[in-house]
N, C-alpha and C positions, 0 to 999 in steps of 0.2 A: 178821054180815052180810057177805059179801064186797065187796070195793070192786075198782074197775078201775083199771088202771095204764095211763096214757094218755102219749103222745109230747106232751112240754111244748113251748111256744112258745120258739123258740131265736133269733129274729130276725125283722124285719120282712119280709125278702127271701126266708126259707126257708119251704117249703111241704111238704117230703118228706124224709124222712131214711132211712138205710140201717140196720137190725139190726145191730149188730157181735155181739160175745160176749156171751153169758148167762153171768153170774158165778155163778149158782145154778140149780138146775132143780127142777121140779114137786116139792113134798114137803118141800123144804127150808125150814127155820124160819129168817127174817132178822130183824135189829134194825133200829129204826126209823134213818133216815138210812144205812142200809147199801146201797152200790152193789149194783145186781142185773142191770145190762145195760148194754152199751156203744152209743151211737148215733154214727152218722156223718152229717154233712152235706158238701156241698161245699166246705167253708171249715174245718171244725174238727171234733173229735170230743168227746163229752162222755158222763157217766154219768148215768143215772136211778137215784134212790134209792128205797128203800122209806118211803112217807109216814107208816106205822105199823109196830110190830112184828108178826110174823105168819107164817103159813106161805103159801109160793107155791104157789097151788092148778093154775094152767093158764098155760101159755105159748102165746099165739095167734100171734105173729110169731116166727118163727124166725129164726136167725142168717143172714144174705144177703138176706132181705125186704126189701120196702121199705114204708114206712108214713108216712102223712100226719099231720101236727101235729094234735093232738087225737084221734088213732085209738086205739082200746084195743089194747094188745099183751101183756097179761097180766091174771091175776086173783089178787087177794092175800086171804086169810081173816085177818083181824086177830084177834089172840089171844095169850096168853103162850104159852111154849115149854112142850113138853111135859116131864114129869119126866125129868131127866137129859139134856136135849138141848141142845146149844150153837149158837149161830148158826153158820150157813155162813161159812167163813172169808170175809174181805172181799177185793175185787179186788187191792189193794195189798199184801195179805199174802203172805208167801213161800210159805204152804201154802194158796193160794187156790182156793175153789171145785172141790171134787173132782167129777169126772164121774160116780162113782158113789159110793152110800151106805157108810159104813163097814162096816155090816153085810153087805156085799155079798160073795160068794165071790171076786168079780174084784179085782184090784187097783185102787187108787184113783190115777185118772190126773189129775195136773195140768192146768190148761187150757193152759199154756204148751206142755207134752208134747203134748197132743191136739194142739194146731195144728202142732206141728214133724212129728209122725207123720201128719197128714193131707197134709202138703206133701211128707212123702218117701214117701208112698204104703205105709206099714207099718201094720200093727194094733197099736195101744199096747200092748195085751194080750199081745203077743209079747215085748216087752221087760222085761229084769229090773230092777226098781225098786230103787234104793238109798236113797231118802229115809227118813224116820221112818215106820214101820209098812209099810215095802215101797213106799211111794209111789213111783209112777214120775213122774220128774222130766224137764225140758226136754233135761238134761244126758245122761240116761241114753238117750234116743232121738237124740240126736246121736251117741252113742257107738255106738248100734247101725247108724245109717246110714253113719258111717264105717268100720265092721268090713269085714274082706274078705270074710268070707260075704256081707253084705249086697250088696257089689258085685257079685260073681261070680254071685248068685243073683238079681239084681234084674231084674225082667221088663220088657220093652218096653213102655210104655204113655203114653197122651196124655190130661191133664187139662185140663179148662175150668174156670175160676175167674172168676166174676164182677168185674169192675173196680169198685172201691168208688167213692164220689162224689168223695173227695178225689183219688183217682187220675185218675178222670174228668176232673175240674176242672183238674188239673196237664197233663195231654195236650193238652186244649182249648186252654189258656191259652199253652202253649208252640208250640203250630202257629198260633194267631192272632198271636203275637207275631213269628214268622218271614214270616207271610204280610203283616201289616199295618203293620210298621216297615221302615226302610231302616237294619238292624243292620251295624254295623262294630266290629270290635276291634282295639285297638291294645295293644302290651306293653312293659313294662319290666322291668328287673331291680332288686332292692332288696338292700342289704345289710344284715342285721339284726344287727351286731356291738353298735351301741349300745344298741339295745332289749334285746338278751341280758344285756348288762351290768348295766344298769338293773335287770331283773329279778332277778339274781344278788345284786345288792348289797342291794336293798329287799325282797326277797321276803318273808324271816321276818317284819321289821318291819310290812310291808303286811298280813300274814295276822293277826298278832298285833293289829293294830289294827282291822281292818275283817272279820276272819272269813272272808275268801275271797282266792283266789289270783289274783296279779297275771298275767294272761294276754297274748297277743299282740292279740287282738281290740279291747282297749280303747284299745290304740295306734292302730290303723287307724280306728277310729270317729271317734277324734279327730284324725286326719288326714285323713278324708274331710270333717269338718265345716269344718276349716281351708281344703281345697280348694274346697268349696262356696262358702264365703264370698268367695273369690277369683275363682271362677268358678261363678256362679249359674245360668248357662245349663244346666250338667248336672243340674240340679235341677229343672228347669222341665219341664211337661206340656203336651200338646196337648189343646185343647178345642175341637173344631170348627175356626174358623180363627183361633184366638185361642192364645196361651203363657200359661199360667198360671205366676207366681213365688209362692212361700211365704217368709215370712220366718222360718220356723221349720223346724229340720232334724229331721224323722221318718224313721230310718232302720231299714230292715228287715235282720233278721240270719236268713239261710238257716239251718234246722236240720232235719237229717235225723231223722224220726219212723218209728216202726215202720210207720205206714200211710201214710208219702209225706212229701215235702218240705213243711215248713211255714215260713212267714215272719214271726215275730212282730216287732213294731215298736217300736223305743226311741223313745218320745215326747220331743221336745225335748232330743235329744241334744247340742246346743249348750251347753245348762245342766248338763249331767251330769259329776261327777267320774270319775275312774277307777274307783274303788270302786262308785259307782252303776251304771256302765257294767257292771262285770263281776258285780255281784250280780244284775243284771236279766238279764243272758244266761244265768248258773247257773238261775236261777228258770223262765225259758222254757225251757231244757233239761230239766231236771226235769219240769215240766208237761207237755211234750210226751211225754216217756215215759209218764206216766201219763194220757195224753188229758184233759187239764184245761185245754188253751188254749180260750180263748172267743172269740168272734168280734171283740170288742173288741181283742184282742191283735194280730189278723191284718189288720185293715182298714188302709188309709192307707198312708203311707211315700212319700217322695220320691225314696228311693235304696235300692240294696239292697247288701250284702256278702255274699259266699259264700265258704267256706273249704274247697275241695276237698283242702287239703293234709293234712287230718285224716284222710282215705281214702287217701293216698298220691300224689296227681295231682302231677305235675310242671309241666303247662301245659293249659290249656283255654280254651275260648271260654264263657263263661257267656251265659245267654239273659237279654234284659230282662224285667223283670215288669210289664207294661202296668198303668196307664198311664204308668209311669215311664219314663225317658229313659236311665237310665243303671244299670249293676250292675258293682261290684268283684270280681274273683275273686281269691282268695288262692289259694297253693299250698305244697306242701311245702318245707320249708328244708333244704337240702343244702349241706354244706361243699362248695366249689368254688374252683380256683385261679383269682384274677383279679389284673389289673395293678393298684397302688397306688404312686403316685408313681415309676414305672418299676421297680418291684420285683413279684415273682410273691409274693403271699401267698395262703394259705388263708382263706376268708371264709366265713360261714353266709349263702347267697343263696337269695332268692326271686323266681320269676317271679311278676310282676302282671300283669292282663289286664283291661281296661275295655272293656265293649261297652256302645256308646252308639246312640242312635236319631240318624243322619244327618239327618233332618228337622228336629232340634231343635238338636243340637251340631254345629258344624264340626271338621273334623279338627284345627286349630291350637287349639282349645279343649279338645277331649277329649286332645291330647297333653301340653299345658301342664297339665290337671288332674291326668294322672297323674303326671307330672314332680314336681308340687308334693307329692303323697302320698309319692314317693319321698324328695324332700328333708327333709320333716319325719320321715320314719320312720328315716333315716339319722342324723338330727341331732334328736333328741327335745327339745332344750333349747328349738328353736322355737316347739314348742306352750305354752312356759309364757311366752317372751318375744314371743311373736307378731309374729316377724320370717321 
């Protein structure tokens, strides 16, 4: 007897989802707990798994459609796999979810390749596949798009693509932040010499003991915790005519995911070690790539750190994430000549930007807050001695 696949409840405030990518197609046999489709909300993305092993009979909601919580989106016929049949590859596998069956005369197109081809406006079947069995990979499509022939022969066209709920929410919140807060940005520069020396000196031992690399972000998380302890106003939030102060430090870490920017939150960062911070951020990044972040990972936070330097940014003015009152922008580390004790030296320098809500934070506090971050980054022993 066939069973209905419905949109599961994902949070008290969520009533509607956006159908993302189907990892399997009608006729595919899937194993129990195998991911079959990705769903998006205005806050996070997640996968729906097969409640039983069986064959996907029908897809009711296509990619790009909207669906209500509890609405039927597909039909599954439970049962064992036909003789000689293997489950459709899982979404996380390298060879996941072919868009055509192996017995088809057409080449098998991997989902990532299909998306890249759609975005590039080409037929994936026109691309020569280099994957196992002639499978068309994302790299094959990218190579085709970058070829001179593709550039010379490309037709002028216009495409209209619906904004995902996450992208719509990002757009809405950014505009609200600009309209409803008195945003101001102050800048400073920071010498990363001491932090780089510590990383070089202890990196191997750190990795051996903790199983994760010692990055720059953990130093800045620690520095923000220290600065918030001295200047708690930067972590305060407006609620009506009140200012709300919290005795814990939950810090959001902005991560660029495929569906848009997400900001998972480090809970009680003031209690976390360097290793715990690095492990948590690595876990967030991996789960963001796999669309595995839950709503509980993204809610809350009293301050945010964003690192545009990983994309090559030299300087920017980050936007506060409401209802927070401050965000720290990190940027690229560049060797530059600076004056040190009357001498010109080449040092690894980074520009720091603090955007803050001037309704909550005065300029003196904001500048002092950013200066405190700079002090502990340039002399990390302050983090240990608490001076």
